[in-house]
C-alpha positions in Angstrom: 67.3 96.4 96.3 65.3 99.3 97.8 67.4 102.2 99.3 66.2 105.3 100.8 67.4 108.1 102.7 65.2 111.0 104.9 65.9 113.6 107.2 64.3 112.9 110.9 64.3 114.6 114.2 64.2 112.3 117.2 62.0 114.1 119.3 61.9 111.8 122.1 65.6 112.6 122.9 65.1 116.1 123.1 67.4 118.0 126.1 66.3 120.3 128.8 66.3 123.3 126.1 63.9 121.6 124.2 66.2 121.0 121.2 66.5 117.3 119.7 68.9 115.6 117.6 68.3 115.5 113.8 69.5 112.5 112.0 69.5 111.0 108.5 67.2 107.7 108.5 68.9 105.3 105.9 66.7 102.4 105.2 68.1 99.5 102.9 65.4 96.6 102.4 63.6 98.1 105.4 66.2 97.9 107.8 66.9 101.5 109.1 70.0 102.8 110.6 70.4 106.5 111.8 73.2 108.7 110.9 73.9 111.4 112.7 74.0 115.1 111.3 75.6 116.8 114.3 72.8 119.4 114.8 70.1 120.1 117.0 66.9 122.1 116.9 63.8 122.8 118.8 61.8 119.8 118.7 58.7 121.5 117.8 60.0 123.4 114.7 61.1 120.3 112.9 58.5 118.6 110.4 59.5 114.8 109.8 57.3 114.5 106.9 59.0 117.4 105.2 62.3 116.9 106.5 62.5 120.9 107.1 63.0 123.3 110.0 60.2 125.9 110.4 60.9 129.7 110.4 60.3 129.9 113.9 63.6 128.3 114.4 66.8 130.7 114.7 68.7 130.4 111.5 66.2 128.0 109.9 67.6 128.9 106.4 71.1 128.1 106.9 70.1 124.9 109.1 68.0 123.6 106.2 70.9 124.3 103.5 73.1 122.4 106.0 70.8 119.4 106.5 70.1 119.3 102.7 73.6 119.0 102.0 74.0 116.2 104.5 71.2 114.4 102.6 72.1 115.2 99.0 75.5 113.8 99.9 73.9 110.5 101.0 71.9 110.0 97.9 75.0 111.1 96.0 76.8 108.1 97.5 73.9 105.7 96.8 73.4 106.8 93.1 77.3 106.1 92.9 77.1 102.6 94.6 74.1 101.8 92.2 75.5 103.2 89.0 78.6 101.0 89.7 76.1 97.7 90.4 77.9 97.1 93.8 76.1 95.5 96.6 75.0 98.4 99.1 75.3 98.5 102.8 74.6 100.4 105.7 78.3 100.5 107.1 79.7 101.1 103.1 77.1 104.3 102.9 78.1 105.6 106.5 82.0 104.9 106.1 81.7 106.9 102.5 79.7 109.5 104.3 81.7 110.0 107.3 84.9 110.1 104.9 83.8 112.6 102.9 87.0 115.1 102.7 87.6 114.4 106.1 89.2 111.3 107.0 93.0 111.6 106.7 94.9 108.6 104.7 97.6 108.1 107.3 94.8 108.3 110.3 93.1 105.5 108.3 96.3 103.4 107.8 97.2 103.8 111.2 93.7 102.6 112.3 93.8 99.4 110.0 97.6 98.8 111.2 96.6 98.8 115.0 93.5 96.5 114.4 95.6 94.2 112.4 98.4 94.5 115.0 97.9 90.9 116.8 97.9 89.2 113.6 101.1 90.5 111.6 104.7 90.1 112.3 106.0 92.7 114.9 108.9 94.1 112.1 106.3 94.6 109.7 104.3 96.7 112.1 107.5 98.4 113.1 108.4 98.9 109.4 105.1 100.4 108.2 104.5 102.6 111.1 107.9 104.2 110.1 106.8 104.2 106.4 103.5 106.2 107.7 105.6 108.5 109.4 107.5 109.3 106.5 104.3 109.7 104.4 102.9 112.0 107.1 106.1 114.3 107.1 106.0 114.8 103.6 102.1 115.7 103.3 100.6 116.2 106.7 97.1 116.6 106.2 96.7 114.1 103.1 92.7 113.1 102.6 91.7 109.6 101.0 90.5 112.3 98.1 93.7 113.8 97.3 95.9 110.6 96.9 95.8 110.4 93.2 98.3 110.4 90.6 99.7 113.8 90.9 100.5 113.2 94.7 102.1 109.7 94.0 104.5 111.1 91.3 105.6 114.2 93.8 106.3 111.8 96.4 108.3 109.8 94.2 110.3 112.6 93.4 110.4 113.6 97.1 111.8 110.0 98.2 114.6 110.1 95.4 115.8 113.6 96.5 115.9 112.0 100.2 118.1 109.2 98.8 115.5 106.4 98.8 116.5 103.3 96.8 114.4 101.8 94.4 113.5 98.8 96.2 112.6 101.1 99.6 110.6 103.1 97.3 108.9 100.0 95.8 108.2 99.1 99.5 106.6 102.6 100.5 104.4 102.6 97.5 103.2 99.0 98.2 102.0 99.8 101.6 100.0 102.8 100.0 98.3 100.7 97.6 97.4 98.3 100.2 95.6 100.6 102.4 94.2 102.3 99.2 92.7 98.9 98.3 91.5 98.7 101.9 89.7 102.0 101.8 88.1 101.1 98.4 86.7 97.9 99.7 85.3 99.8 102.8 83.6 102.1 100.1 85.7 105.0 101.4 86.8 106.1 97.6 86.4 104.8 94.4 89.7 106.6 93.2 92.6 104.3 92.2 95.8 106.1 90.9 98.0 102.9 90.7 96.5 101.9 87.5 98.4 104.6 85.8 101.3 105.0 88.2 104.1 102.5 87.8 105.7 101.4 91.3 109.4 101.9 91.1 111.8 98.8 91.5 114.8 97.2 91.1 116.1 93.6 91.2 118.3 93.4 94.2 121.4 91.5 93.8 121.1 88.1 96.2 124.4 87.7 98.0 124.7 84.2 98.9 126.9 81.6 100.0 128.3 78.9 97.4 127.9 75.3 98.4 131.7 74.8 99.2 131.3 78.0 101.6 128.5 76.7 103.2 130.2 73.0 103.6 132.9 75.3 105.1 130.8 76.3 107.6 129.3 73.1 108.5 132.9 71.8 109.1 133.8 74.9 111.1 130.8 73.7 113.2 131.7 70.0 113.7 135.2 71.4 114.7 133.5 72.5 118.3 136.1 75.5 118.1 133.7 78.3 118.2 132.2 80.1 121.5 129.0 78.6 122.7 127.1 81.8 121.7 128.7 81.6 118.2 128.1 77.8 117.9 124.4 78.2 118.8 124.3 80.8 116.1 125.7 78.8 113.4 123.9 75.8 114.3 120.3 77.9 113.3 122.2 79.5 110.2 123.3 76.5 109.1 119.7 74.9 109.1 118.3 78.0 107.4 120.8 77.6 104.7 119.4 73.8 104.1 116.0 74.7 104.7 115.5 78.5 103.3 113.5 79.3 106.6 113.4 82.8 107.6 115.1 84.3 110.9 111.5 84.5 112.4 110.4 80.7 111.8 114.2 79.4 112.7 113.9 81.2 116.1 110.7 79.2 116.9 111.7 75.9 116.0 110.9 73.1 118.2 110.6 69.3 118.3 106.9 69.9 117.6 107.5 70.9 114.2 109.3 67.8 113.2 107.4 64.9 111.4 108.4 61.4 110.1 107.2 60.0 106.9 109.2 56.8 106.1 112.8 57.2 106.8 112.6 60.9 106.1 112.2 63.8 108.4 110.2 67.0 107.9 110.1 70.5 109.2 106.3 71.3 109.2 105.2 74.7 110.2 103.0 77.8 109.7 105.7 80.5 108.2 105.1 83.8 110.6 105.1 86.2 107.8 103.0 84.6 105.3 101.0 82.6 107.6 101.4 79.7 104.9 102.0 76.0 106.1 105.2 74.6 104.5 106.3 71.0 104.2 110.3 70.9 104.5 112.1 67.5 103.8 115.1 67.4 105.6 118.5 66.2 104.1 120.7 64.0 105.5 123.0 67.1 106.3 120.5 68.7 108.3 119.9 65.4 110.6 123.3 64.7 111.1 123.4 68.4 112.0 120.7 67.9 114.8 122.3 64.6 115.9 125.6 66.5 116.6 123.2 69.1 118.3 121.5 66.5 120.5 125.2 65.4 121.4 125.1 61.9 119.5 129.1 62.2 118.3 128.9 59.2 116.2 127.1 58.6 113.2 124.3 56.0 113.4 122.5 54.6 110.1 120.0 57.4 109.2 117.2 54.8 109.3 118.1 54.1 113.3 117.8 57.9 114.3 115.0 59.2 116.3 114.5 62.9 116.1 111.4 63.1 117.6 112.2 61.7 120.9 115.0 64.1 121.5 114.0 67.3 123.5 117.7 68.6 123.5 117.8 69.8 119.7 116.3 73.3 120.3 116.6 73.2 123.6 118.7 76.5 123.5 117.0 79.3 121.1 118.1 82.0 118.9 116.8 84.5 121.6 118.8 87.5 120.3 117.6 90.3 118.1 118.5 90.1 114.4 121.1 92.6 114.0 123.1 90.7 117.0 122.5 87.5 115.2 123.9 89.2 112.4 127.2 90.3 114.0 127.6 87.1 115.0 127.3 85.7 111.5 129.8 88.0 110.1 132.2 87.4 112.9 131.9 83.6 111.9 132.2 84.6 108.0 135.2 86.2 108.8 136.6 83.4 110.5 136.3 81.6 107.4 137.7 84.2 105.2 134.7 84.6 103.2 134.9 88.2 101.5 131.0 88.6 101.4 128.5 90.9 103.3 126.5 88.3 104.7 123.4 88.4 107.0 121.4 85.6 108.5 118.8 86.5 105.6 121.4 85.7 103.2 121.0 81.8 104.4 117.6 82.0 102.3 119.1 83.2 99.5 122.0 80.4 99.6 119.0 77.9 99.8 117.5 79.1 96.8 120.4 79.3 94.8 122.3 76.2 95.4 119.1 74.0 95.3 118.8 75.6 91.7 122.5 74.9 90.9 121.8 71.2 92.6 118.7 70.6 89.8 115.7 71.1 92.1 112.9 72.5 90.1 111.8 76.0 90.4 108.3 75.0 91.4 109.6 73.2 94.3 111.8 75.4 95.7 109.1 78.3 95.5 106.9 76.0 97.7 109.4 75.3 100.1 110.3 79.3 100.5 106.7 79.6 100.9 106.6 82.3 98.2 102.7 83.1 97.2 104.0 83.6 93.4 106.3 81.7 91.3 107.7 85.5 89.9 109.1 86.1 93.3 111.2 82.9 93.2 112.5 83.5 89.6 114.5 86.3 90.7 116.8 83.6 92.0 116.8 81.8 88.6 118.1 85.0 87.2 121.1 85.0 89.4 121.8 81.5 88.7 121.7 82.1 84.8 123.9 84.8 85.3 126.4 82.7 87.0 126.2 80.4 84.3 126.7 82.9 81.6 130.2 84.1 84.0 131.5 80.4 84.1 130.9 80.1 80.1 132.9 83.1 79.7 135.9 81.0 80.4 135.6 79.5 77.1 136.2 83.1 75.4 140.1 82.8 75.1 141.8 83.0 71.5 
């Protein structure tokens, strides 16, 4: 690969005062791009062969020193890339040049976040904006080059003093690491302090409903004693308990996501958070729940059921915000005298833990939940193991 850089005055672009812009020509494999130096000089005082300003120009020594420093920076970037054995592109070198000590890390993150806004979940976008504000408040003017181990350590101490929980801090540092990795891929920095820094975390206790508690909620739904609003919330909450779907996915369910293979129905959809397509077999409980929702009061043989042709199942959406739906869920839970702090998301935990208790394999549960890594699902296995230990303690009597 042939890479070179030289100073060049574009004399055909001179202004009325006779000055013309000076660029650095970056040539890679005979393809050229111009990088602005931000300076103009008298067009007749710059020698394009030597890349120097003539003595007839005011402040010629300072200008030559300035241009020399800019060219040296480009050449250093080229040498660094060559030393690392990277494929060199114009954009990589220009990005690294333009960010030298000037590009603020939070500004870079915000640019990347806005660029990806249309492809990410709004709650993630909103959370990331808040995390960036928190980071900016701690260290205004932080450059990418200043993001080192010492900074990460000090930021952790700051977050601890502010009362942040370990998993909240984990989310903050995962966000920083994500954008830093993007900056590295774009050639803006080579520094990666996370190889020495351990991101704080703590396995959160997963609150969930037992099989018996889920059954009591299903019986409550069948009783038709709730208000229309609570009945609607409970319908979607129960679907989530039986399928593990997130709030963001349950809220957009419609008949188009229902599929049939033989006598078994499936929910087939692309998850909003991970963009992963999941195929979730529906149990008889879910089918009967949907039939009741569609107004079928009797219980036909399941092989006679036609869910695909029924448009009334999802006619009323779960349109409220997550926080309002959580209030509904807690009101429903209180009616059943279940003494747990349950949110809509606990339905996902309930599905995972109850599935493990029923003997469904960890790999199948992970696939249905749409987890990208099995270790994410293994947290539920730990909860079930602790539950088994507690149950076996009943044998500990004299």
